[in-house]
C-alpha positions as CSV (number, residue, x, y, z in Angstrom):
1,M,0.0,0.0,0.0
2,S,1.6,3.3,-1.1
3,H,1.7,6.5,0.9
4,S,-0.5,8.2,-1.8
5,A,-2.9,5.4,-1.9
6,S,-3.3,5.5,1.8
7,R,-4.0,9.2,1.8
8,R,-6.8,8.8,-0.8
9,A,-8.5,6.0,1.2
10,P,-11.7,7.0,3.0
11,A,-11.7,7.6,6.7
12,I,-12.5,4.6,8.8
13,A,-14.6,4.0,11.9
14,C,-12.9,4.3,15.2
15,G,-12.5,0.9,16.8
16,A,-13.3,2.4,20.2
17,C,-16.1,4.9,20.0
18,G,-17.4,3.9,16.6
19,M,-17.3,7.5,15.2
20,N,-15.5,8.6,12.1
21,A,-11.7,8.4,12.8
22,G,-11.2,10.9,10.1
23,E,-7.7,12.4,10.7
24,Y,-5.1,10.6,8.5
25,V,-1.8,10.4,10.3
26,G,0.4,8.6,7.9
27,T,1.7,5.2,7.2
28,I,3.5,2.7,9.6
29,P,5.1,-0.6,8.7
30,F,3.7,-3.9,9.5
31,Y,6.0,-7.0,9.5
32,L,4.8,-10.3,7.8
33,K,6.5,-13.6,7.0
34,S,6.9,-12.3,3.5
35,G,8.4,-9.0,4.4
36,E,7.3,-5.4,5.3
37,I,4.1,-3.7,4.1
38,D,2.8,-0.1,4.8
39,T,-0.5,0.3,6.6
40,S,-2.4,3.6,7.0
41,L,-3.0,5.1,10.5
42,W,-6.0,7.1,11.6
43,Y,-6.7,9.3,14.6
44,C,-10.2,9.7,16.1
45,Q,-10.8,13.3,17.3
46,Q,-13.7,12.1,19.2
47,C,-12.0,9.8,21.8
48,G,-8.2,10.1,20.9
49,T,-7.8,6.5,19.8
50,Y,-5.5,5.5,16.9
51,T,-6.5,2.8,14.5
52,R,-4.4,0.9,12.0
53,D,-6.2,0.3,8.7
54,A,-5.5,-3.5,8.4
55,D,-7.7,-6.5,8.6
56,F,-6.3,-8.5,11.5
57,E,-8.7,-11.4,10.6
58,D,-7.0,-11.8,7.1
59,P,-4.7,-14.8,7.4
60,T,-1.9,-12.9,5.7
61,I,-2.0,-10.2,8.3
62,S,-2.5,-12.5,11.3
63,G,0.4,-14.5,10.1
64,H,2.5,-11.7,11.7
65,F,2.0,-13.4,15.0
66,E,3.7,-16.5,13.9
67,V,7.0,-14.5,13.4
68,A,6.7,-12.0,16.2
69,S,9.5,-12.0,18.8
70,Y,7.2,-12.5,21.7
71,T,5.9,-15.8,20.2
72,D,9.3,-17.3,19.5
73,P,10.0,-20.3,21.8
74,V,13.6,-19.4,22.0
75,A,12.6,-16.3,24.1
76,E,10.2,-18.2,26.3
77,E,12.3,-18.5,29.4
78,C,13.4,-14.8,29.2
79,L,9.8,-13.8,29.0
80,R,8.8,-16.1,31.9
81,E,11.5,-14.4,34.0
82,I,10.4,-11.0,33.2
83,R,6.6,-11.6,33.7
84,S,6.6,-14.1,36.5
85,G,6.3,-11.4,39.2
86,Y,3.7,-9.6,37.1
87,F,1.4,-12.6,36.8
88,S,1.6,-13.1,40.5
89,Y,0.6,-9.5,41.0
90,L,-2.3,-10.0,38.6
91,A,-3.5,-13.0,40.5
92,V,-3.6,-11.0,43.7
93,L,-5.5,-8.3,41.8
94,L,-8.1,-10.9,40.8
95,E,-8.5,-11.9,44.4
96,E,-8.9,-8.4,45.6
97,H,-11.7,-7.5,43.2
98,G,-13.4,-10.9,43.4
99,G,-13.4,-10.7,47.3
100,R,-12.3,-14.2,47.7
101,S,-9.6,-16.8,46.9
102,L,-9.2,-17.9,43.3
103,R,-9.4,-21.6,44.3
104,G,-12.1,-23.3,42.3
105,L,-12.9,-20.3,40.1
106,R,-13.2,-20.8,36.3
107,I,-11.0,-18.2,34.6
108,L,-10.6,-17.5,30.9
109,D,-7.4,-15.8,29.7
110,V,-7.7,-14.4,26.1
111,G,-4.4,-14.2,24.4
112,T,-2.6,-16.6,26.7
113,A,0.7,-16.9,24.7
114,F,2.9,-19.6,26.4
115,G,0.4,-20.1,29.1
116,H,2.5,-18.7,32.0
117,F,-0.4,-16.9,33.6
118,L,-2.5,-20.0,33.3
119,E,0.2,-21.9,35.2
120,R,0.2,-19.3,37.9
121,L,-3.6,-19.4,38.2
122,R,-3.5,-23.2,38.3
123,D,-0.9,-23.1,41.1
124,V,-3.3,-21.1,43.2
125,G,-6.1,-23.5,42.7
126,A,-8.1,-21.8,39.9
127,E,-9.6,-23.7,36.9
128,P,-8.0,-21.7,34.1
129,E,-8.5,-21.9,30.3
130,G,-6.8,-20.0,27.6
131,V,-7.4,-18.7,24.1
132,E,-4.4,-18.4,21.7
133,I,-4.4,-18.1,17.9
134,V,-0.7,-19.1,17.5
135,E,-0.7,-22.9,17.0
136,R,2.8,-23.6,18.2
137,L,2.1,-21.7,21.5
138,R,-1.2,-23.7,22.0
139,E,0.7,-26.9,21.5
140,L,3.4,-26.0,24.1
141,A,0.7,-25.0,26.6
142,T,-1.3,-28.2,25.9
143,Q,1.8,-30.3,26.5
144,R,2.0,-28.8,30.1
145,G,-1.6,-30.0,30.8
146,L,-3.2,-26.6,30.2
147,T,-6.5,-26.1,28.3
148,V,-6.0,-23.6,25.5
149,H,-8.5,-23.0,22.7
150,S,-7.8,-21.6,19.2
151,Q,-10.9,-19.3,19.5
152,I,-13.3,-18.0,22.1
153,P,-15.1,-21.1,23.5
154,G,-18.6,-21.6,22.0
155,T,-20.2,-22.3,25.3
156,E,-23.4,-21.1,26.8
157,G,-23.4,-18.0,28.9
158,G,-22.4,-17.8,32.5
159,T,-19.4,-20.0,32.2
160,F,-16.6,-18.0,33.8
161,D,-16.1,-16.2,37.1
162,V,-13.3,-14.0,35.6
163,I,-12.1,-13.3,32.2
164,T,-8.6,-11.7,31.6
165,V,-7.5,-9.9,28.4
166,I,-3.9,-9.0,29.0
167,D,-2.2,-7.2,26.1
168,S,-4.6,-8.7,23.5
169,L,-7.6,-6.4,23.2
170,Y,-5.7,-4.0,20.8
171,Y,-5.0,-6.9,18.4
172,A,-8.7,-7.8,18.0
173,H,-10.0,-6.9,14.6
174,D,-13.4,-6.0,16.2
175,P,-12.9,-5.3,19.9
176,L,-16.6,-4.3,20.5
177,A,-17.7,-7.8,19.2
178,L,-15.1,-9.5,21.3
179,L,-16.1,-7.7,24.5
180,E,-19.8,-8.3,23.8
181,R,-19.1,-12.1,23.4
182,L,-16.9,-12.2,26.6
183,R,-19.7,-10.4,28.5
184,T,-22.1,-13.2,27.8
185,L,-19.6,-15.8,29.1
186,L,-19.5,-14.2,32.7
187,R,-21.3,-15.8,35.5
188,P,-23.4,-13.5,37.7
189,G,-21.0,-11.4,39.8
190,G,-18.2,-12.1,37.4
191,F,-15.8,-9.5,36.0
192,L,-13.1,-8.9,33.4
193,V,-9.6,-7.6,33.8
194,I,-8.2,-5.9,30.7
195,R,-4.7,-4.6,30.3
196,V,-3.8,-2.4,27.4
197,A,-0.9,-0.2,26.4
198,N,-1.0,3.4,27.2
199,R,0.7,5.1,24.2
200,T,-1.7,7.8,23.0
201,W,-0.1,10.5,25.1
202,L,3.4,9.7,23.6
203,L,2.0,9.5,20.0
204,G,0.4,12.9,20.5
205,M,3.6,14.4,21.8
206,L,5.5,13.1,18.8
207,R,3.0,14.7,16.4
208,V,3.1,18.0,18.2
209,V,6.9,18.3,17.9
210,G,6.7,17.2,14.3
211,F,8.0,13.7,14.4
212,S,6.3,10.9,12.5
213,I,4.8,7.9,14.4
214,G,7.0,4.9,13.4
215,G,6.3,1.2,14.0
216,D,8.6,1.1,17.0
217,R,6.4,3.7,18.7
218,F,3.1,2.4,17.6
219,G,3.9,-1.3,18.0
220,D,2.3,-4.1,16.0
221,A,-1.2,-3.6,17.4
222,K,-4.3,-2.6,15.4
223,F,-5.3,0.0,18.0
224,N,-3.8,2.2,20.5
225,F,-6.7,3.1,22.8
226,S,-6.9,6.3,24.9
227,V,-8.6,6.4,28.3
228,H,-11.5,8.0,26.8
229,G,-11.6,5.5,24.0
230,I,-11.6,2.6,26.5
231,A,-14.5,4.2,28.2
232,F,-16.5,4.6,25.0
233,L,-15.7,1.0,24.0
234,L,-16.8,-0.5,27.4
235,E,-20.0,1.6,27.3
236,R,-20.9,0.4,23.8
237,A,-20.3,-3.3,25.0
238,G,-22.6,-2.9,28.0
239,L,-19.7,-2.8,30.4
240,R,-18.3,-0.3,32.9
241,A,-14.8,0.4,34.3
242,E,-14.9,-0.2,38.0
243,R,-11.2,0.9,38.4
244,I,-8.1,1.7,36.4
245,V,-4.8,0.6,37.9
246,W,-1.7,2.5,36.8
247,L,0.8,1.0,39.0
248,E,1.8,-2.3,37.5
249,R,3.8,-4.3,40.0
250,G,6.2,-7.2,39.4
251,K,7.6,-6.5,36.0
252,A,11.3,-7.4,36.0
253,D,12.6,-5.4,33.0
254,P,16.3,-5.9,32.7
255,R,16.8,-2.3,31.7
256,A,17.3,0.0,34.7
257,F,15.8,3.1,33.0
258,M,12.7,1.1,32.2
259,R,12.3,0.0,35.8
260,M,12.6,3.7,36.8
261,Y,10.1,4.7,34.1
262,Y,7.5,2.3,35.3
263,R,7.8,3.6,38.9
264,V,7.9,7.3,38.2
265,S,5.1,7.2,35.5
266,A,2.9,5.1,37.6
267,F,3.1,7.6,40.4
268,L,2.4,10.5,38.1
269,S,-0.6,8.6,36.6
270,E,-2.0,7.3,39.8
271,Y,-1.7,10.3,42.0
272,L,-1.3,13.4,39.7
273,S,-3.6,12.1,36.9
274,L,-1.0,12.7,34.1
275,R,-1.7,9.3,32.6
276,V,1.8,8.7,31.3
277,S,2.2,5.1,32.6
278,P,3.1,2.6,29.8
279,G,0.0,0.7,30.5
280,M,-3.3,0.6,32.3
281,I,-5.2,-2.3,33.9
282,V,-9.0,-1.9,33.8
283,V,-11.2,-3.8,36.1
284,V,-14.5,-4.2,34.3
285,R,-18.0,-5.3,35.2
286,P,-21.2,-5.6,33.2
287,E,-23.7,-2.8,33.5
288,S,-26.4,-3.7,35.9
């Protein structure tokens, strides 16, 4: 897709609020098995969400996840070390908002990767299941005795006590349809925990000072949701944010400057409302 062709393309609907994401930002690269292609990027002036114009349900596009660094089995042990404490923190967060031990609870994790979080949940007595589109990762998790599906289970409603969507919502081609489906799978009193990257403030700063948004800044996601965008999306799906957690504990990033950034930005976001933390964890419940 050429730069000129992208500029002539009609504006697309915002994946968060559903309005016309009418401000064309430019093109950003997307990496596939066959090489790199350009995709157009749009900004929603209604909610501040950025949307990549690419069909993530297209097998050619979704093939990207077969070659992404974070799905490479060679990197698994490094990823396990970095995220182990974080997954323990998430388990505690689930207990806090559920008001009880996780023992015996049915939990669905969407975008489960190697299954490390499922292992942690199993260790504390939960009954976890996962969803993962990358076949080799499903196979690895299955070999460890974990239950991992290739798509959202086609079960009747009221199946799970908790559903987690950790760093996967922004890859969904239709996040509204995904959340509406997940809502039907919750048991009465159940809730979701959604973690998304928080980059829109950075992308906005880059544009203000005249820098282009490169693939390294945007990442490989389809969406970069703003706080307002998440609120719009949840409302459209019949859900509400009970709490936004900015302080993400337990991440063992080997880079000292990143560890400091996590601490300082979380403080600024949590207590000064500057919202510059690299991510946000949203505790979500169905609208009553």
